[in-house]
C-alpha positions in Angstrom: 40.8 89.1 -71.4 37.6 87.2 -71.0 35.2 87.3 -68.1 32.9 84.5 -67.1 29.4 85.3 -65.7 28.1 83.1 -63.0 24.3 83.4 -62.6 22.4 81.9 -59.7 19.8 79.3 -60.7 16.4 79.6 -59.1 17.0 77.0 -56.4 20.0 79.0 -55.2 18.2 82.3 -55.2 15.2 81.2 -53.2 16.1 81.1 -49.5 19.8 81.4 -50.0 21.6 79.6 -47.2 25.2 78.8 -46.1 27.0 76.0 -44.3 25.1 72.9 -43.3 21.8 74.5 -43.9 22.4 74.6 -47.7 23.0 70.8 -47.7 19.7 70.3 -45.9 18.0 72.5 -48.4 19.6 70.6 -51.3 18.4 67.2 -49.9 14.9 68.6 -49.5 15.0 69.9 -53.0 16.1 66.6 -54.4 13.4 64.7 -52.5 10.8 67.2 -53.6 12.0 67.0 -57.2 11.9 63.2 -57.3 8.3 63.3 -55.9 7.3 66.0 -58.5 8.7 63.9 -61.3 6.9 60.8 -60.2 3.6 62.7 -59.8 3.9 64.6 -63.1 4.6 61.4 -65.0 1.2 60.0 -63.9 -0.8 63.2 -64.8 -2.6 62.7 -68.1 -4.5 65.6 -69.7 -6.9 64.7 -72.5 -5.7 66.0 -75.9 -5.8 65.0 -79.5 -4.3 62.7 -80.8 -2.9 61.4 -77.5 -3.3 62.5 -73.8 -0.6 64.9 -72.7 1.5 63.7 -69.7 3.4 66.2 -67.6 6.6 64.3 -67.2 8.7 66.2 -69.7 7.4 69.5 -68.3 8.7 68.5 -64.8 12.0 67.3 -66.2 12.7 70.5 -68.1 11.5 72.7 -65.3 13.6 71.0 -62.7 16.6 71.1 -64.9 16.2 74.9 -65.3 15.3 75.6 -61.7 17.9 73.3 -60.1 20.9 73.7 -62.4 23.2 71.0 -63.7 24.5 69.4 -60.6 21.4 69.4 -58.4 19.2 68.6 -61.4 21.5 65.6 -62.3 21.3 64.2 -58.7 17.5 64.6 -58.8 17.0 62.9 -62.2 19.5 60.1 -61.4 17.7 59.6 -58.0 14.4 59.3 -59.9 15.8 56.8 -62.3 17.3 54.7 -59.5 13.9 54.6 -57.7 12.3 53.5 -61.0 15.0 50.8 -61.5 14.2 49.4 -58.1 10.7 48.7 -59.3 8.7 51.6 -57.9 5.9 52.8 -60.2 7.2 56.3 -61.0 7.3 56.4 -64.8 4.5 57.4 -67.1 3.8 53.9 -68.5 5.0 51.8 -65.7 2.6 49.7 -63.7 2.4 46.8 -61.2 2.9 44.4 -64.1 5.6 46.4 -66.0 8.3 48.1 -63.9 11.9 48.4 -63.0 14.8 47.6 -65.4 12.4 45.6 -67.7 10.3 48.7 -68.3 13.4 51.0 -68.6 14.9 48.8 -71.3 11.7 48.8 -73.3 10.5 51.4 -75.7 10.7 54.2 -73.2 14.4 53.6 -72.4 15.8 56.1 -74.9 13.6 58.9 -73.7 14.8 58.3 -70.1 18.4 58.8 -71.3 17.1 61.9 -73.0 15.7 63.1 -69.7 19.2 63.1 -68.2 20.6 65.0 -71.2 17.8 67.5 -71.1 18.3 68.2 -67.4 22.0 68.9 -68.0 21.2 71.2 -71.0 18.5 73.2 -69.2 20.7 73.5 -66.1 23.5 74.9 -68.2 21.2 77.3 -70.0 19.8 78.5 -66.6 23.3 79.1 -65.3 23.8 81.4 -68.3 20.8 83.3 -67.3 18.4 82.0 -70.0 15.8 81.2 -67.5 15.1 84.9 -66.9 14.0 85.5 -70.5 10.9 84.0 -72.0 12.4 83.9 -75.5 15.7 82.3 -74.4 13.8 79.9 -72.1 11.6 78.8 -75.0 14.7 78.1 -77.0 16.3 76.1 -74.2 13.0 74.1 -73.9 13.1 73.3 -77.6 16.7 72.1 -77.2 15.7 70.0 -74.2 12.9 68.4 -76.2 15.2 67.6 -79.0 17.6 66.0 -76.5 14.8 63.8 -75.2 13.5 62.8 -78.6 16.7 61.9 -80.4 17.9 59.1 -78.1 14.2 58.0 -77.7 13.8 57.6 -81.4 17.2 56.0 -81.9 16.4 53.4 -79.2 13.0 52.6 -80.8 14.9 52.0 -84.1 17.3 49.7 -82.3 14.5 47.8 -80.7 12.1 47.6 -83.7 14.3 48.3 -86.8 14.5 51.3 -89.0 11.6 50.0 -91.1 9.2 50.5 -88.2 7.2 53.7 -88.2 9.2 55.1 -85.3 8.2 58.8 -85.9 4.6 57.8 -85.9 5.1 55.9 -82.7 7.4 58.2 -80.8 7.3 61.7 -82.1 4.4 63.2 -84.1 1.5 62.2 -81.7 3.3 64.1 -78.9 4.3 67.4 -80.7 1.1 69.3 -79.9 1.3 68.5 -76.2 5.0 69.3 -76.1 4.3 72.7 -77.6 1.8 73.5 -74.8 4.3 72.3 -72.2 7.1 74.2 -73.8 5.1 77.4 -73.6 4.1 76.8 -70.0 7.6 76.2 -68.9 9.0 79.1 -70.9 6.5 81.4 -69.1 6.9 79.8 -65.6 10.6 80.3 -64.9 10.9 84.0 -65.9 7.7 84.7 -64.0 9.1 83.1 -60.8 12.3 85.0 -61.2 10.1 88.2 -61.5 8.5 87.3 -58.1 11.9 86.6 -56.5 13.2 89.9 -57.7 10.0 91.7 -56.4 10.3 90.0 -53.0 13.9 91.3 -52.6 12.8 94.9 -53.2 
């Protein structure tokens, strides 16, 4: 006989509610998550060889904190707002926005965002977000799921002879390592605070 463990994700553990109140809480979390994604995408921290944006940090953290379903609703909401032409993506602007931007070089990474949110949400449901080591592993997987469709789409757009790894991978690895470490520390630390608050 096998048993299935069902762990709460962070969004469920903070201010646990029932009935209609939980729906209101979920709506607030989705709106807050979309806003956080939009703001994080525009944050650029000077680094070598390229500035580090915080978009992937927000994507991975929201996936882990919200779980698969709420995380998916949040990231899809973010994509829809971007598709409508709002300036919510890292490289979008008043001149380049909406579907045109999403079908450009960034398109594959945006698909990867959805996959990463699902993966991190699943990992969190298994309790990985309470361990720094397991959270770091989940973050690595999330990054892989962002990069693979991103690089494949670049190859589709520009051909396999193009230096797609130089364009879309190697310049960002150092920044991603920093973000991975931050996210891997953040979630277990917040769980520690939640546990402390309940004592």
